[in-house]
Every structure is written in C-alpha cells, then in structure tokens.
C-alpha positions as CSV (number, residue, x, y, z in Angstrom):
1,X,10.7,-2.9,24.4
2,X,13.1,-0.5,25.8
3,X,15.0,-1.8,28.9
4,X,13.3,-0.2,32.1
5,X,10.4,1.3,30.6
6,X,6.8,0.5,29.3
7,X,8.0,1.5,25.8
8,X,6.6,-0.8,23.1
9,X,6.9,-0.4,19.1
10,X,4.8,-2.7,17.1
11,X,5.4,-2.7,13.3
12,X,2.2,-3.8,11.4
13,X,-1.4,-4.0,12.7
14,X,-1.0,-6.2,15.9
15,X,-1.3,-3.1,17.7
16,X,-5.0,-2.9,17.1
17,X,-5.5,-5.7,19.7
18,X,-4.2,-3.1,22.3
19,X,-4.5,0.4,21.2
20,X,-7.0,3.0,22.4
21,X,-10.3,3.6,20.4
22,X,-9.0,6.7,19.1
23,X,-5.8,5.3,17.7
24,X,-7.9,2.6,16.2
25,X,-10.0,5.1,14.6
26,X,-7.0,7.1,13.1
27,X,-5.7,4.0,11.7
28,X,-8.9,2.9,10.3
29,X,-9.4,6.2,8.6
30,X,-6.1,6.1,6.9
31,X,-6.7,2.3,6.1
32,X,-10.0,3.3,4.3
33,X,-8.2,5.7,2.1
34,X,-5.7,3.2,0.7
35,X,-8.4,2.2,-1.7
36,X,-6.4,-1.1,-2.4
37,X,-3.2,0.8,-2.7
38,X,-0.2,0.4,-0.4
39,X,-0.8,3.6,1.4
40,X,-3.1,6.8,0.6
41,X,-1.8,9.9,-0.6
42,X,-1.9,13.2,1.3
43,X,-4.5,14.3,-1.2
44,X,-6.9,11.5,0.1
45,X,-6.9,12.7,3.5
46,X,-10.0,15.1,4.2
47,X,-9.4,16.7,7.6
48,X,-13.2,17.5,7.6
49,X,-13.9,13.7,8.0
50,X,-11.5,13.3,11.1
51,X,-12.2,16.6,12.9
52,X,-12.4,15.1,16.4
53,X,-8.9,13.6,15.8
54,X,-7.2,16.8,14.4
55,X,-5.8,18.0,17.8
56,X,-3.7,14.8,17.9
57,X,-2.5,14.7,14.1
58,X,1.0,15.4,13.0
59,X,2.1,15.8,9.3
60,X,5.8,15.2,8.5
61,X,7.2,15.7,5.0
62,X,9.7,13.2,4.2
63,X,12.9,13.6,2.0
64,X,15.1,10.6,0.9
65,X,18.9,10.3,0.2
66,X,19.5,11.3,2.9
67,X,16.4,11.0,5.0
68,X,15.1,14.2,6.1
69,X,11.9,14.9,8.1
70,X,10.2,18.2,8.5
71,X,7.1,18.9,10.7
72,X,4.4,20.3,8.2
73,X,1.4,20.4,10.6
74,X,1.4,19.7,14.6
75,X,-2.1,19.4,16.1
76,X,-3.0,21.3,19.1
77,X,-2.7,18.3,21.6
78,X,1.0,17.7,20.7
79,X,1.6,21.5,20.7
80,X,0.3,21.7,24.1
81,X,2.1,18.7,25.5
82,X,5.4,20.1,24.0
83,X,4.8,24.0,25.3
84,X,5.7,24.8,21.7
85,X,4.7,24.6,18.1
86,X,7.7,22.7,15.9
87,X,5.8,23.3,12.7
88,X,8.4,23.9,9.9
89,X,11.3,22.5,12.0
90,X,13.5,19.4,11.4
91,X,12.0,16.3,13.2
92,X,15.6,15.3,14.1
93,X,16.1,18.6,16.2
94,X,12.6,18.7,17.8
95,X,11.6,14.9,17.9
96,X,9.0,14.4,21.0
97,X,9.2,10.7,22.4
98,X,10.2,8.7,25.3
99,X,13.8,9.2,23.8
100,X,14.9,11.1,20.7
101,X,16.3,7.9,19.5
102,X,13.0,6.0,19.8
103,X,11.2,8.5,17.8
104,X,13.3,9.0,15.1
105,X,13.6,5.2,14.7
106,X,9.7,4.9,14.5
107,X,9.6,7.8,12.0
108,X,12.6,6.3,9.8
109,X,10.9,2.9,9.8
110,X,7.5,4.3,8.6
111,X,9.3,6.5,6.0
112,X,11.8,4.0,4.6
113,X,9.9,0.7,4.7
114,X,6.3,2.3,4.0
115,X,5.1,0.5,7.3
116,X,2.4,1.5,9.9
117,X,4.3,1.7,13.3
118,X,2.7,1.9,16.6
119,X,4.4,3.2,19.8
120,X,2.9,2.5,23.2
121,X,4.4,5.0,25.4
122,X,2.7,5.7,28.5
123,X,4.8,8.8,30.0
124,X,4.1,12.5,31.2
125,X,4.8,15.1,28.9
126,X,6.3,18.2,29.9
127,X,2.6,19.6,30.4
128,X,1.6,18.0,33.8
129,X,-2.1,18.0,32.4
130,X,-1.2,15.5,29.5
131,X,0.0,11.9,29.5
132,X,0.7,10.5,26.1
133,X,-0.8,6.6,25.9
134,X,0.2,5.8,22.4
135,X,0.9,6.8,18.8
136,X,0.6,5.5,15.4
137,X,2.6,6.6,12.3
138,X,1.2,6.1,8.8
139,X,2.9,6.6,5.6
140,X,1.6,8.6,2.9
141,X,2.7,8.6,-0.8
142,X,1.7,10.9,-3.9
143,X,3.0,8.2,-6.4
144,X,1.9,4.9,-4.5
145,X,5.5,3.9,-4.0
146,X,7.7,6.3,-2.4
147,X,6.7,7.8,1.1
148,X,6.8,11.6,0.9
149,X,4.7,12.1,3.9
150,X,4.0,10.7,7.4
151,X,0.7,11.0,9.2
152,X,0.8,10.5,13.0
153,X,-1.5,10.4,15.5
154,X,-1.0,10.8,19.3
155,X,-3.4,10.1,21.9
156,X,-3.3,11.7,25.2
157,X,-5.1,11.2,28.6
158,X,-6.0,14.5,30.4
159,X,-5.6,14.7,34.3
C-alpha cells in the first residue's frame, strides 16, 4: 500500500474477496478462457461475450527485452476518464494511474511474471463524472508461456 493513500495492489486472486462485481466478472471471464493453461491467448477472448464490460477493457501489446508496452485498444470509459484516447501510444508515456510509477509497476508485474494483478485505487479522474474504484490486469499469451498482451479491466463509479 502506498503511503498516505488508499492505493492497494494485490498479486494473485485474493482480491476476489474485496473487488466489485464487474471486476470479478472480468476476472472470471479471463479465468474461464484459460482452459487448464496458465493464461488464455488473445484469440480466446470474444468481445461479444463480454459486451457489457467492453467500455472498461484495455488491451496492451507486450514486447520483451527490453519491456515495451503499447496500448492496442482502450475502452470508452477509460478514454472518457482520461479525456483522450491513447490507442497506439506507449504505456510508459501515457499510463493512467494513481501515480505513473504504480501503474507501470502493475503492468510490469503482470507482463514479466505472468500474474494477475489487482489495483484498488479509489481516485477521481480528470473527468469529474468518473471515479475509478479498481482495476485488474490479466496476462495473455499466444504460445502459453510468454506474455505478449495484457488485458486490463477498469471499473468506474459515475457521479
């Protein structure tokens, strides 16, 4: 937990005890697509099966050695919260979190350790109508071993 804030990071599935219903649903969808593997591939994810979650979904391309993260798709809730669409841009230059350092650490853990990472970050976005209540980052792999994409889901409360 970050000093002086309500920020909390949980690596693994212990977050399921405290997360929102929508974050749990995003995780359970990802988990159902693993089919006995450590992680599903992007091809396993069918947007039509999670239509109600799509506004909060973010897909990030992952390259290793050195680690490079690029926004492939950014859902409309996240675009609205930011005030712009970072699709196609570097995550390191456009990360959106309590602090850039915390956001980059979360993505790095998920990408390098192939772990699910939950961030509870109740904070107001630049858009005063939205307050992020939490997010989960889940690894994807086309070969079943190396993370080549991250699927994140951010849940927002609207005022």
